[in-house]
N, C-alpha and C positions, 0 to 999 in steps of 0.2 A: 639452336632452338631460336624463336621467336628474338626472344629476349636479348639472346648471345649477340646475334646480329646488329642489335640497336645499341648494344654495349661496346662491342669494336669498333661499330662508325662514332659512337660520341666522341670514344679514348682514340682515336686517329686526329681528333683536334688538337686533342691538348689531355693533360693529366688532372683527375678530378678526384674529389672528394665523396664518400659516400651518397652526404645528401644532396650535393652538386649534379652529381652524375644520376640519382633519382628524379630530381626536379628537370634535369633535360631531357631525357628520355620520355619521363611523363606517363601516369597510367600503369608502372608498375609496382607492386607493392613491395614493401623493405624486404621481407621473407622471400620472395622470389628472385631481388634484385641479389639479395647474400649469398643466395643459391645459385644463382649464373655467376657470379663471380668467384667465388670457390672454385665453380667448375672451369670455367676459363684459365683461372690460375692453376690449378692442377693438372691442367690440358699442356699448359705454356706459354700461354696468349696473354695472360695479365700479372704483371708484377706490383704486389700487394706490400707498401713502403709504410709499416707502423713507425712514427716517430715517437720516442720515450718523450713526450712533454703531458704537461697537466692544461686543459685537458686532452685527453687521449686527439692523435691525428691520424690518420689512416689517408693515403692518396692512392689513387690506383692509376695505373699506367700500361701501355702494351708495351708486349716484351719484340723482338725483332720479328718473334714468328707473328706475332699479336699483328703488328703493324703490317707485315706479309699478309695475311688473312683480310684483315681490314680493307686494303687496296684494291684486293680481289672482288670484295661484296660491293666495294662502291663503282667497280669495275662493273660488274655485273648491274645494279640499278641504274647506270649509265646506259649501259647497252638494253635495258628492258625499256625507259624512257624512250629512248631512238626508235624502239620497237612496237610502242603503243598501237599506232596505226594499222600495221601488219599484222598483228596479234586479232583486234578487232576485224579487220578483214576475212581471216582466217575463221573466224569465229561466224560470222554472219553466212561466209560461206558452207560450213561445216551447218549451221543452222536449217538453211535453206534447201540443202541437199536431203537433210533428213526429216521436212517438212512432205 
């Protein structure tokens, strides 16, 4: 999912608390972030560390599987950035052929 990719990318840098992660990603609702984190945790990408303190503290970090996935996402993002000109040229050629 869109939010899952952004969560993985953010957590590649470091672990975050829920509110920090929400601010870092931006534009995601509390409900959507909670659902995304739960899905990523269920799938084995994210580790949820709830500390028994007052006030409660929960940190989210990547599992080894999550780190591997996040690195692949970053690799795809870097490749995409390098190929922007080629994609634009392909679009222009396609549009010209259809005109």
